[in-house]
C-alpha positions as CSV (number, residue, x, y, z in Angstrom):
1,M,-89.5,33.0,-10.0
2,T,-92.8,32.6,-12.0
3,K,-96.3,32.1,-10.5
4,Q,-96.1,28.5,-11.0
5,E,-92.4,28.1,-9.2
6,L,-93.3,30.6,-5.8
7,R,-96.8,28.2,-5.4
8,Q,-94.9,25.2,-4.6
9,H,-92.0,27.4,-3.0
10,I,-94.9,28.1,-0.1
11,R,-96.5,24.9,-0.6
12,T,-92.8,23.4,0.9
13,L,-93.0,26.2,3.6
14,K,-96.7,25.1,4.4
15,Q,-95.5,21.7,5.4
16,Q,-92.7,23.0,7.4
17,H,-94.8,25.7,9.0
18,L,-98.3,24.4,9.6
19,T,-98.4,22.0,12.8
20,G,-102.4,22.5,14.1
21,E,-101.8,25.7,16.1
22,R,-103.3,28.4,14.8
23,S,-103.1,32.0,15.7
24,T,-105.8,34.4,15.7
25,L,-106.7,38.1,13.8
26,N,-106.8,41.3,16.3
27,V,-107.7,43.7,14.2
28,Q,-110.1,46.7,15.3
29,W,-113.3,46.6,13.5
30,S,-115.4,49.2,14.7
31,T,-114.7,51.6,11.9
32,F,-116.4,48.6,9.8
33,N,-119.7,47.6,9.4
34,V,-120.0,45.3,6.5
35,I,-116.8,42.7,5.9
36,L,-116.3,40.3,3.2
37,L,-114.0,37.4,5.0
38,Y,-113.4,34.1,3.4
39,S,-113.7,30.6,4.8
40,A,-110.3,29.6,5.4
41,L,-108.7,26.5,4.2
42,P,-106.6,24.3,6.8
43,D,-103.3,25.8,4.8
44,E,-104.8,29.6,5.5
45,V,-105.3,32.0,8.5
46,P,-108.1,30.9,10.3
47,T,-110.9,32.8,10.0
48,Q,-113.8,31.1,11.9
49,A,-113.7,32.9,15.5
50,L,-113.2,36.4,13.9
51,M,-116.3,35.1,11.6
52,D,-118.4,34.2,14.8
53,D,-117.2,37.5,17.0
54,L,-117.9,39.9,13.9
55,V,-121.5,38.4,13.4
56,A,-122.1,39.0,17.3
57,Q,-120.9,42.2,17.4
58,G,-123.7,43.5,15.0
59,K,-121.6,43.3,11.8
60,T,-122.3,42.1,7.9
61,V,-120.4,39.4,7.4
62,L,-120.1,38.1,3.9
63,L,-118.5,35.2,2.3
64,P,-117.7,34.2,-0.9
65,R,-119.1,31.2,-3.1
66,V,-117.6,29.8,-6.2
67,I,-120.4,30.0,-9.0
68,N,-119.1,28.5,-12.1
69,D,-115.5,28.2,-13.3
70,R,-114.9,32.1,-13.4
71,D,-116.7,33.8,-10.4
72,M,-117.7,34.2,-7.2
73,E,-120.9,35.4,-5.6
74,L,-121.5,37.1,-2.2
75,R,-123.8,35.4,0.6
76,R,-124.5,36.5,3.9
77,Y,-122.7,34.9,7.0
78,T,-124.9,34.1,10.2
79,G,-123.5,31.4,11.8
80,P,-121.9,28.0,11.6
81,Q,-125.3,26.8,10.2
82,D,-124.5,29.4,6.8
83,L,-121.6,27.0,5.9
84,Q,-121.7,23.7,3.6
85,E,-118.7,21.9,1.7
86,G,-118.3,23.9,-1.6
87,A,-116.2,24.1,-4.5
88,Y,-112.0,23.2,-4.0
89,G,-113.3,21.6,-0.7
90,I,-114.1,24.9,1.1
91,L,-116.6,25.8,3.6
92,E,-119.3,27.9,1.6
93,P,-122.1,29.9,2.9
94,T,-125.7,29.1,2.0
95,G,-127.3,32.3,3.6
96,E,-128.9,35.3,1.6
97,R,-127.3,36.7,-1.1
98,F,-125.3,39.9,-1.3
99,T,-125.4,42.4,-4.0
100,D,-124.8,46.0,-2.6
101,Y,-121.0,45.9,-3.5
102,E,-121.3,49.5,-3.2
103,A,-121.8,49.0,0.7
104,I,-118.7,46.8,1.7
105,D,-116.2,48.3,4.0
106,V,-113.5,46.3,3.6
107,A,-112.2,42.6,2.4
108,I,-110.3,40.4,4.0
109,V,-108.6,38.4,1.1
110,P,-106.2,35.3,1.1
111,G,-103.2,34.3,-0.1
112,M,-100.4,31.8,-0.8
113,A,-97.9,34.7,-0.7
114,F,-97.7,38.7,-0.6
115,D,-94.7,41.0,-1.1
116,A,-94.5,44.7,0.7
117,E,-96.0,46.3,-2.3
118,G,-99.0,44.2,-1.7
119,H,-99.1,42.0,-4.6
120,R,-100.7,38.7,-4.2
121,L,-100.1,35.3,-5.4
122,G,-103.3,33.4,-5.6
123,R,-104.3,30.1,-6.0
124,G,-104.3,30.5,-9.7
125,K,-108.0,30.4,-10.7
126,G,-108.5,34.2,-10.6
127,Y,-111.7,34.3,-8.8
128,Y,-110.5,37.0,-6.1
129,D,-108.7,39.7,-9.0
130,R,-111.9,39.4,-11.2
131,F,-114.3,39.9,-8.0
132,L,-112.1,42.7,-6.3
133,S,-111.8,44.4,-10.3
134,R,-115.3,45.2,-10.2
135,V,-115.2,47.0,-7.0
136,P,-112.4,49.4,-6.7
137,H,-113.7,51.3,-4.1
138,L,-112.9,48.7,-1.4
139,Y,-110.0,48.5,0.6
140,K,-108.5,45.4,0.3
141,I,-106.4,43.4,3.5
142,G,-104.0,40.4,2.4
143,L,-103.8,38.2,5.2
144,C,-101.1,36.1,5.9
145,F,-98.7,34.0,8.0
146,S,-95.4,35.9,8.0
147,W,-93.7,32.6,6.1
148,Q,-96.2,34.0,3.6
149,M,-94.4,37.3,2.9
150,V,-91.9,37.0,0.1
151,D,-89.6,39.5,-1.7
152,H,-91.4,39.7,-4.7
153,V,-94.4,38.2,-6.3
154,P,-94.9,38.2,-10.2
155,C,-98.0,40.1,-11.1
156,D,-99.4,40.2,-14.5
157,E,-101.7,43.6,-15.7
158,H,-105.2,41.6,-14.1
159,D,-103.4,41.1,-10.6
160,V,-105.6,43.2,-8.2
161,V,-103.3,44.9,-5.6
162,M,-103.9,44.8,-1.8
163,D,-103.8,48.1,0.1
164,Q,-102.5,46.6,3.2
165,I,-100.9,43.4,4.1
166,I,-101.3,41.7,7.8
167,Q,-98.8,39.2,9.1
168,I,-99.5,37.1,11.8
């Protein structure tokens, strides 16, 4: 199956599985201080409650912001007031820009599909792959619904492999 065919297959599964009910991610975060998360689209594992909880715990939460057709930058998230609709209808951060990539402990990354080897199928623009390839030390966790796990995700040499996949 090609990447495009797999994206279409996952879109079909999303229509069958997403009913408005949402699960939350329950992970032990005590070992992480600086966390790269994402502001979820309606068809992704929700992260808003987690972002707010981590901020309340005193963690530094970073969110990506699309800055052009190839790149994203990181901005600090301190609460919902920091969000505004940006590229592709994603709520993006307006907070302080963050450039100390070596300080980031973990990245929680969305995807359309994942496989057991850590391969990730994104939406096809390459934002995360380009960014993550510049921060090779970063521990990368793919976050998905269980139905987003597939036997095989086609990958290219530029695709960044996740260190761990968490299914909810």
